[in-house]
C-alpha positions, 0 to 999 in steps of 0.5 A: 242588136246583141251578137254571140260568136262561137269560134271567135279566135279563128280567122273567120271569128276575128273578122266577124268581130270586126264587122259586127262590132261596128254596129252591134254589141258582140261577145266572142267565145272560143277554146279554152273558155268554152268548148262547143262540145259541152252542151251545158257550157253552150246553154249557159253561155247563150242564156247568160248573154241572151243574144239576138243572133248566134253565129257559129264559126267554131269548127274542126278544120283539119281535113287530114287529121279528121281521117285519123280522128273521126270522133273529134271531127264529128264532136265539133262539127256535128254535136257542137253545131247541134249544141249551139243551134239548140241553145240559140233556138232556146232563146229565140235567136237565129243561128249561122252554121258555116259549112264547106264546099267539100260536101260536094263530090266534085262531079259537076262542071258548072257552079254548085247551087245550094239545092244541089245533092251533096256527096260528101267524101271523107270524114271532115266533109261528112262531119260538116254535112252532119252539122248542116243537118243537125242545125236545120233539124234543131233551129227553125231560124237557121242560115247554113252558109257554105264557103270554100278555100278561106283565108284571113288574118291570123289563120294558117291558110293556103296563102300563108303556106305558099308564102312560107314555102316560097321563103324556104324553097328555090321552087314550088310544085302546086296542084292544078287540077283542084278548082274552087273559089278562094274566099277572104274572111272579111268578105264572108263576114260582110255577107253574113251580116247582110244575110242575117239582117234578113230572115230568109232562113235556109242554105246559102253559098258564100265565096268570092267571085270567079274560080281558079286552080290551086296553081293559079291561086299560088301564082297570084299570091306570089305575084302580089307578094312580089316573090319571083320563084319558079312555080310548076303545075302538077296533078293531085296524084303527085301529092297523096293525101289521107283525105280525098278532096273534090277536084271541082267545088266551085260554088254559085253565089247567085242565091245569096246575092239575090236575097241580100243585095250583097255582091261578092267581089272577085277573088283576085281583088279580095286577095289584094285586100288580104295582102294589104291587111297582113302587112299592116 
């Protein structure tokens, strides 16, 4: 199978290339060579490679900056998604689009299912929701995969930010009222491969099993890194941000596991694997 991956230089794109590269012919594209906001460039790249599967891992992910530059966020997350989905449909290839737990408002107290009503708050969340709809409307063969709290090698993710902060400060303060499911990019990539081996098109959630607060996540990171500094919990109100974030955004993976048979491991186990990988 020939697999074309957009956003190949990102933390998810790198692991997608590793996973699919074990069994398939993979081509990875990213900035500056290719901008998914450029419809003609996307069409040309897809027609040239003529893939059996297109994976769109390109995204505008700076949640705070999106509040200041809405046009840039929508250009990548909606227009770019439409360009990629349209090009994939042109060659008859299914397409994967990654979305986010942030499309939910956070009012639930139990894990969100894929068919729960969305209520995106903030520019980033709205742009990803728009990308979902653009993908669905253009490509009949689509997999919309919502994920959360991603971390992987080469990324400026929460794990790396906590470790950098711990290396430069005598103590840390981390919010305890934001609850979600940390997700290792390697596990997301493997689950994506399992999903795309089916033709069960639709919307799915893919996160590591279990949930925790940002505070719990930070403590687990520091424990695995062998870093012993005081960590205090606080409320998100103590760290005002431009973008509002859902306080509860745990996602249910039940549908994904039923369709693929791929079982998402616990987030602590996945984090342990990442800590080993980052030292390699």
